[in-house]
C-alpha positions as CSV (number, residue, x, y, z in Angstrom):
1,M,40.3,14.6,-43.6
2,D,43.5,15.9,-41.9
3,A,44.9,14.3,-38.8
4,T,46.1,17.3,-36.8
5,P,48.0,17.3,-33.5
6,P,47.1,20.2,-31.3
7,R,48.2,23.4,-33.2
8,R,50.1,21.5,-35.9
9,R,48.7,19.9,-39.1
10,A,49.9,16.6,-40.2
11,H,49.8,15.7,-43.9
12,R,47.2,12.9,-43.5
13,S,43.5,12.7,-44.3
14,L,40.9,10.9,-42.2
15,T,38.0,8.7,-43.0
16,P,35.1,7.6,-40.9
17,L,35.0,3.8,-40.2
18,A,31.4,2.9,-40.9
19,A,30.8,0.8,-43.9
20,G,28.4,-1.6,-45.7
21,V,28.9,-5.4,-45.6
22,C,32.0,-6.3,-47.7
23,A,32.6,-9.6,-49.4
24,I,35.4,-11.7,-48.0
25,A,37.1,-11.5,-51.4
26,L,37.8,-7.8,-51.0
27,A,40.3,-8.5,-48.1
28,G,41.8,-11.4,-48.9
29,G,33.9,3.4,-36.4
30,C,35.5,17.1,-22.4
31,T,34.1,16.9,-19.3
32,G,30.6,17.6,-18.1
33,P,27.6,16.3,-16.2
34,G,25.9,13.0,-16.8
35,P,25.2,9.7,-15.1
36,A,27.9,7.0,-15.3
37,P,26.9,3.7,-16.9
38,S,25.6,0.9,-14.7
39,A,28.1,-1.4,-13.0
40,A,29.1,-4.3,-15.2
41,P,29.0,-7.9,-13.9
42,A,32.0,-9.2,-12.0
43,R,35.0,-9.7,-14.2
44,Q,38.3,-11.5,-14.0
45,T,41.0,-9.3,-12.7
46,V,44.3,-9.0,-14.6
47,V,47.1,-8.6,-12.1
48,S,50.3,-10.0,-13.8
49,R,52.0,-8.1,-16.6
50,A,54.8,-10.6,-17.1
51,P,55.6,-11.0,-20.9
52,G,54.9,-14.7,-20.7
53,D,51.4,-14.1,-19.6
54,L,50.5,-11.6,-22.3
55,E,48.5,-14.1,-24.4
56,D,46.4,-15.1,-21.3
57,Q,45.8,-11.4,-20.6
58,Y,44.5,-10.9,-24.2
59,R,42.1,-13.8,-23.8
60,T,40.9,-12.5,-20.5
61,V,40.2,-9.1,-21.9
62,I,38.4,-10.5,-24.9
63,R,36.2,-12.7,-22.7
64,N,35.4,-9.7,-20.5
65,V,34.6,-7.1,-23.1
66,L,33.6,-8.7,-26.4
67,P,30.1,-9.6,-25.1
68,S,29.5,-5.9,-24.6
69,V,30.5,-5.0,-28.2
70,V,27.7,-5.2,-30.8
71,Q,27.3,-5.0,-34.6
72,I,24.8,-2.3,-35.8
73,A,23.1,-2.4,-39.2
74,A,21.8,1.1,-40.1
75,G,20.2,1.0,-43.5
76,D,22.8,-0.3,-45.9
77,G,25.7,0.4,-43.5
78,I,27.4,-1.7,-40.9
79,G,29.1,-0.3,-37.8
80,S,29.8,-1.2,-34.2
81,G,28.6,-0.2,-30.8
82,V,29.3,-0.6,-27.1
83,V,26.6,-1.6,-24.5
84,Y,26.6,1.4,-22.1
85,D,24.3,0.2,-19.3
86,D,22.0,-2.6,-18.4
87,K,18.9,-0.7,-19.7
88,G,19.9,-1.5,-23.3
89,H,21.6,1.9,-24.1
90,I,24.3,1.5,-26.7
91,V,26.9,4.2,-27.6
92,T,28.2,4.4,-31.1
93,N,29.2,7.0,-33.7
94,A,26.8,9.5,-35.2
95,H,28.1,8.6,-38.7
96,V,27.2,5.0,-38.0
97,V,23.5,5.8,-37.3
98,G,23.4,8.4,-40.1
99,G,19.8,9.5,-40.7
100,E,18.3,6.2,-39.6
101,K,15.9,5.9,-36.6
102,T,15.7,2.1,-36.2
103,F,18.5,-0.5,-36.3
104,D,19.3,-4.2,-36.3
105,V,21.7,-5.1,-33.5
106,T,23.7,-8.3,-33.2
107,V,25.5,-9.2,-29.9
108,A,28.6,-11.2,-29.8
109,T,27.0,-13.9,-27.7
110,G,24.0,-14.7,-29.9
111,E,22.8,-15.0,-33.4
112,K,19.4,-13.4,-32.8
113,V,19.0,-9.9,-34.3
114,L,17.7,-7.4,-31.9
115,K,15.8,-4.2,-32.8
116,A,16.9,-0.8,-31.5
117,S,15.7,2.8,-31.8
118,L,17.6,6.1,-31.9
119,V,17.7,8.0,-28.6
120,S,19.7,11.0,-30.0
121,S,22.7,11.7,-32.3
122,Y,25.3,14.4,-31.7
123,P,27.2,14.9,-35.0
124,E,29.3,17.7,-33.5
125,Q,31.2,15.1,-31.5
126,D,30.3,12.2,-33.8
127,L,28.6,10.3,-31.1
128,A,25.1,8.8,-30.7
129,V,23.1,6.6,-28.4
130,I,20.6,4.0,-29.5
131,R,18.4,1.7,-27.2
132,L,17.4,-1.9,-27.6
133,D,13.6,-2.2,-27.8
134,D,13.7,-5.3,-25.7
135,V,16.7,-5.9,-23.4
136,P,17.8,-9.5,-23.5
137,E,18.5,-11.3,-20.3
138,G,22.2,-11.3,-19.4
139,L,23.1,-8.2,-21.5
140,R,26.5,-7.1,-20.2
141,A,27.4,-3.4,-20.0
142,A,31.0,-2.5,-20.7
143,E,33.3,-1.1,-18.0
144,F,34.5,2.4,-18.9
145,G,38.0,3.6,-17.9
146,D,39.6,6.9,-17.1
147,T,40.9,9.2,-19.8
148,D,43.5,10.6,-17.4
149,E,45.1,7.2,-17.1
150,V,45.6,6.6,-20.8
151,E,49.3,6.8,-21.6
152,V,51.4,6.4,-24.7
153,G,52.8,2.9,-25.0
154,Q,49.8,1.2,-23.4
155,I,48.8,-2.1,-25.0
156,V,45.2,-1.8,-26.4
157,L,42.8,-4.0,-28.2
158,A,40.3,-2.7,-30.8
159,M,37.0,-4.6,-31.0
160,G,34.2,-4.3,-33.5
161,S,32.9,-5.4,-36.9
162,P,35.5,-4.3,-39.6
163,L,34.2,-4.9,-43.1
164,G,31.1,-6.6,-41.5
165,L,33.2,-9.3,-39.8
166,S,31.6,-9.2,-36.3
167,S,33.5,-9.8,-33.1
168,S,36.9,-9.0,-34.6
169,V,39.8,-8.1,-32.4
170,T,43.1,-6.4,-33.2
171,Q,45.9,-5.3,-31.0
172,G,48.4,-2.4,-30.8
173,I,49.5,0.4,-28.5
174,V,48.4,4.0,-27.7
175,S,50.5,5.9,-30.1
176,A,49.6,9.4,-28.9
177,V,47.0,11.3,-26.9
178,G,45.5,14.8,-27.3
179,R,45.3,14.7,-31.1
180,T,42.9,17.1,-32.9
181,V,41.5,15.6,-36.1
182,S,38.9,16.7,-38.6
183,E,36.5,14.3,-40.2
184,S,35.5,14.5,-43.9
185,T,31.9,14.8,-44.9
186,S,32.5,12.3,-47.7
187,G,31.7,8.6,-47.1
188,G,29.1,9.5,-44.6
189,G,31.3,11.5,-42.2
190,T,29.9,14.3,-40.1
191,G,32.6,16.8,-40.8
192,A,33.2,17.3,-37.1
193,T,36.5,18.5,-35.6
194,L,37.4,16.3,-32.7
195,A,39.8,17.2,-29.9
196,D,41.8,15.1,-27.4
197,M,41.6,12.0,-29.6
198,V,43.5,8.8,-28.7
199,Q,45.8,7.7,-31.6
200,T,46.4,4.0,-31.8
201,S,48.4,1.5,-33.9
202,A,45.7,-1.2,-33.5
203,A,44.2,-1.9,-36.9
204,V,40.9,-0.1,-37.4
205,N,38.9,-0.5,-40.6
206,P,35.5,0.4,-42.1
207,G,33.0,-1.1,-39.8
208,N,35.1,-0.6,-36.6
209,S,33.4,2.8,-36.0
210,G,31.5,2.9,-32.7
211,G,33.3,-0.2,-31.3
212,A,35.7,-0.4,-28.3
213,L,39.3,0.5,-27.7
214,V,40.2,-1.4,-24.6
215,N,43.1,-1.6,-22.1
216,L,44.4,-4.7,-20.5
217,D,42.3,-4.0,-17.4
218,S,39.2,-4.8,-19.6
219,E,38.2,-1.1,-19.6
220,V,36.9,0.8,-22.6
221,I,39.2,3.9,-23.0
222,G,37.9,5.1,-26.4
223,I,35.5,4.7,-29.3
224,P,37.4,4.0,-32.6
225,T,36.1,6.6,-35.1
226,L,38.6,7.6,-37.8
227,A,41.4,6.1,-39.8
228,A,44.1,8.0,-41.6
229,T,44.6,7.8,-45.4
230,D,47.7,8.9,-47.3
231,P,46.7,11.3,-50.1
232,Q,49.8,10.3,-52.0
233,P,48.9,8.4,-54.0
234,G,45.2,7.8,-54.4
235,D,44.0,8.2,-50.8
236,S,45.4,4.8,-49.9
237,A,45.1,3.6,-46.3
238,A,47.8,4.7,-43.8
239,P,48.4,1.5,-41.8
240,G,48.7,1.8,-38.0
241,I,47.1,5.3,-37.7
242,G,43.7,5.2,-36.2
243,F,41.8,7.5,-33.8
244,A,39.4,7.0,-31.0
245,I,37.1,9.4,-29.1
246,P,38.3,9.5,-25.5
247,V,36.1,7.9,-22.8
248,S,35.7,11.2,-21.0
249,M,33.8,12.6,-24.0
250,V,31.9,9.4,-24.4
251,R,30.7,9.6,-20.8
252,T,29.8,13.3,-21.2
253,V,27.7,13.0,-24.4
254,A,26.1,9.6,-23.7
255,G,25.3,10.6,-20.1
256,Q,23.5,13.8,-21.2
257,I,21.6,12.0,-24.0
258,I,20.4,9.3,-21.7
259,E,19.4,11.8,-19.0
260,S,17.7,14.4,-21.0
261,G,17.4,13.1,-24.6
262,R,20.0,15.5,-26.0
263,V,23.3,17.2,-25.3
264,T,22.7,20.2,-23.1
265,D,26.3,21.1,-22.3
266,S,28.8,20.5,-25.1
267,G,31.9,21.8,-23.4
268,R,33.1,23.0,-26.9
269,A,34.3,26.5,-27.5
270,A,32.9,28.6,-30.3
271,L,33.0,32.2,-31.7
272,N,29.2,31.9,-32.3
273,I,29.5,32.9,-36.0
274,T,28.5,31.5,-39.4
275,G,31.5,31.7,-41.8
276,R,32.9,30.7,-45.1
277,T,36.4,30.1,-46.5
278,V,37.7,32.9,-48.7
279,V,40.6,32.7,-51.2
280,D,43.4,35.1,-52.2
281,D,44.4,36.3,-55.6
282,D,46.1,32.9,-56.3
283,Y,42.9,31.1,-55.3
284,K,44.5,29.7,-52.2
285,P,42.5,29.6,-48.9
286,A,43.2,32.8,-47.0
287,G,40.8,33.1,-44.1
288,V,37.3,32.7,-42.9
289,A,34.8,35.5,-43.7
290,I,32.1,36.1,-41.2
291,V,28.7,35.7,-42.8
292,S,26.7,36.4,-39.7
293,V,27.2,36.7,-35.9
294,Q,24.9,35.2,-33.3
295,K,23.1,37.9,-31.3
296,G,24.7,38.2,-27.9
297,G,27.4,35.6,-29.0
298,A,31.1,35.7,-28.4
299,A,32.1,37.4,-31.7
300,Q,29.4,40.1,-31.5
301,K,30.3,41.0,-27.9
302,A,33.9,41.4,-29.0
303,G,32.9,43.8,-31.8
304,L,33.3,41.4,-34.8
305,R,30.8,41.7,-37.5
306,A,29.7,40.3,-40.9
307,G,32.4,40.9,-43.6
308,D,35.3,40.6,-41.2
309,I,37.9,38.0,-42.4
310,I,39.5,35.9,-39.6
311,T,43.1,35.0,-40.3
312,R,44.5,33.9,-36.9
313,I,43.4,32.6,-33.5
314,G,46.2,33.4,-31.1
315,D,49.4,32.3,-32.9
316,T,47.5,29.8,-35.0
317,R,46.9,30.7,-38.7
318,V,43.4,30.3,-39.9
319,T,42.8,29.7,-43.7
320,T,39.7,27.6,-43.8
321,I,36.6,26.8,-41.8
322,T,38.2,23.5,-40.8
323,S,41.4,25.2,-39.6
324,L,39.2,27.6,-37.6
325,S,37.5,24.6,-35.9
326,E,40.8,23.0,-35.2
327,A,42.2,26.2,-33.7
328,L,39.3,26.3,-31.3
329,A,39.2,22.6,-30.5
330,G,41.6,22.7,-27.6
331,D,40.0,25.8,-26.0
332,E,37.1,26.0,-23.5
333,P,34.0,28.1,-23.3
334,G,34.8,31.2,-21.2
335,Q,38.5,31.2,-22.3
336,E,39.8,34.5,-23.7
337,V,41.6,34.3,-27.1
338,S,43.1,36.9,-29.4
339,V,41.4,36.9,-32.9
340,T,43.2,38.6,-35.8
341,Y,41.0,39.7,-38.6
342,R,40.9,42.0,-41.7
343,R,38.3,44.7,-42.1
344,R,38.2,46.7,-45.3
345,G,41.8,45.8,-45.9
346,A,43.1,46.8,-42.5
347,E,44.4,44.2,-40.0
348,K,42.8,44.3,-36.5
349,T,42.9,42.3,-33.3
350,A,40.1,41.6,-30.8
351,E,40.1,39.8,-27.5
352,V,37.2,37.4,-27.5
353,T,35.7,35.5,-24.6
354,L,34.7,32.2,-26.2
355,G,31.1,31.0,-26.2
356,E,29.8,27.5,-26.6
357,V,28.7,25.4,-29.5
């Protein structure tokens, strides 16, 4: 997978963070309508930011949030989740639940394994919601923060079950915001292109997927989902580069799933086409050929048709299906973009009013 800042590709690849249980010897996861999660129980308030009090602040955040972070066993895989409300809804990654419908859930405060069922999965944004079959007394919903208040340099903690080690906590900072990244389909990934991701230096590892990225006010600001790997050499891990889905998108998707059982308003722009990557005479990716256009969709309304080869969106070059998704990731439905394409060898341009996924 490639970690891609908006409109600029970085030479990294990304891997989803769900994993099976690993042996210890190996060492040494938009805006729109939808209801907000239920209010969490009263919590300790962090006021001081004096350097000498930082350790106490960490402990306070861990006491406040860790009881809301769960471990999810989905088939042979292990991932993490965050308690979304007091009705037993848990938000996690779509690649954590995979094709499973039932799950074993372990909360940080108890050893008893709880049963849960899938409410709905939305692979396009790599998010899913499951629900506990029986809600235990005292289940604590997490408090979710505000995406607009996430800033580079903020200290954050990542909580989850890396390598199957439940209730693990790592620390780092927000390294960047607004990243656009594409997830591989290998290793159980959904292949989704995700916009507005939060980049963090907090260590994230297989099993962290679906957990919590938390600020020092004990608020969840993201769901850790991807880790970067360096393709030179051998796809080794790239330490200190992880990505989390922003809390605004988490609220949007989870809220709609809980309210109506599915995502009814994705907020994601689309050309409404089916396409495939084409190569040039040197067998290098050279554009996206339109295989079919959706009737009444954005591309058809703009005059695009099957056989056209898209080479550019605005000023962004398009060479593959993934780069097309990345070019559209920062746009919104209803926005007008310039699409450059080839038809029978001639280069043409069309102004397209984007549709929705």
